[in-house]
N, C-alpha and C positions, 0 to 999 in steps of 0.2 A: 438175373443175379440178385442176391440179397433176400430172396424169399425164404420162408421157413423150410429147412431141410435141403436147401440148394447150395449150401456152403461146400465148396470143392474140398475134397479130402477129409471132410468131417468124420466119417466113420473110422478112418485109420487113425485119427487123432483123439478119439474119445478117451484114451488112456490119460490124456492130459487134464481131464476134468478133475481128477483127484488132487492134482497139484493146485488147481485154481480153488477148489473147495477148501482144502487145508489152509491155503493162504488166507481166504476170507474168514475162516474160523479163527485163525491165529490173530488176525486184526481185531476180530470181535473180542477175543479173550484179552488181547493187549490193551484195547481201548477201555474195557471194564477195569482191568488192572490199574491203568493210569488214573482213572477217575477215583477208584477206591483208595489208592495210595495218596491222593490229595485231600481226602476228607480230613478235617482237622484232627480228630482223635487218632486216626491211623497215621497221619503225617507226624504227629507228636511222638507216637510210639516208635515209628521208624527212625526218627531223628535221635531218639533216646538210645537206640541200639546201633547207631553208627551210620545210618544211611545219609547221603550217598557216598560218604568218604572212606568208610572202612567199617570194621566190625561186622557182625552178622547182618545188620540192616542193609549193607551194600549188596548182599546176595538177592534181596527182594527188589530193591531200587538202588542202582539201575540194572544189575545183571539179568534178573529174570524178566523184567519188563522189556529191556532192550532185545533180548534173544527171542522172545515170543513174537515181537514185532519185526525185527530185522531178519531173522532166519525163517521164522514161520510165515510172516506176511510178505516180506520183500523177496527173500531168496527163493522160496518155493514158487512164487509167481515168475521170477526171472528164469527159473529152471524150465517151467512150462513154456515161457516165451522163447527161450533158446532152442528147445526141441522143435517147437512149431516153426520158428523162423528158419531153422536149418532146412526143414522139409519144404517150406513154402518157397524159399529162395532157390534151392538146388533142384527141387522136384524129385528128390531121392529120399528114401527112408533113412532114419538114424541108424547108426551101427547096430544097436541091439535094444529091442523093446524090453527084453528081460533085464538088461542093465538099467534101463530107465525106470522100470518098476522097482528094482532093488534100490536104486538111488533114492527114490521117493520114500520107500518104507524105512530105510535106514535113517534118512534125514529126519523123518517124522518121529520115529521111535526115539532117536537120540534127543531131539528137541523136546518132546513131551516129558521124557524122563529127566532131562537136564532142568527144565522149567520147574517141574514138581519137586525135584530134589532141592533146588535153590529156595523155593517157597517154604517147604516143610522144615528143612534144616536151618534156614535163616530165621524162621519164627521160633523154632525150638531153642536154638542157640541164643537167640535174642532174649527169650524169657529166662533162660539160665543165667545170662549175663546180668540182667536186672536183679535177679534173686541172689546174685553172687554165689551161685551153686557150683561146687567143685567138679560136678559131672560134665562141665562144659568141655574139658579136654577130651573126655571119652567120646562125646558127640562129635567133636571136631575130627577125631581119628576115624570115625565111621564115614562121615561124608567126604572127607579128603580122599577116600578110596573110591567112593561111588561116583562122585561128580566127574572125575576124569574119564571113567568108563562111558558115561552118558555122552560126554563131549566128544570122545573118540568115535562113538557110533554115529553121532551127528556129522562129524568131519568125514567119516568114511562115505556117508551118503552123498555129501557134496563133492568129494573127490571122485566118486564113481560117475557122477553127472559130468564132471569136467573131462574125465577119461573117455566117456562115451561120446561126448561132443567132439573131442579131439580125434578120436578114432573115426568118427563120421566124416570129419573134414579130410582126414588122411585118405579114407576110402574114396571120397569125392575127387580128390586131387589125382588119384590113380586112374580115374576113368577117362 
């Protein structure tokens, strides 16, 4: 046991690698984001536009930074662990591999779009705020419609994961 290629059940669980890879990439992006936002000129700019207390700056720090780390890094890894642990402990497959894949893609698509929308619109609105540009209200109206869509897609992915796991337990109890 423990040699390369000897892990029990590894071929059936290769689908989990995308969760682990996306988690690692999210932590990489989040750690770079965290370092960049602490560089003195960036920190001063973020503070000038309201970070972390309000205004457009809070979209970049803490919202975008927290979500890329907590949803991308932690939650995706927890999803992989949940799916793996269920099969390892029960010896049974999860309820639906298709739901597992869909939960991954929805979570990642929602996360990436949410993160990018927060960065882009936080920076754009921040610049408009500093310039006292009246177009700030129009920009706010645009992103106030887009960000909830991205958040909903991300939430659907997480909720599908939870449903799939609960259905797996229900199926296991019925055996």
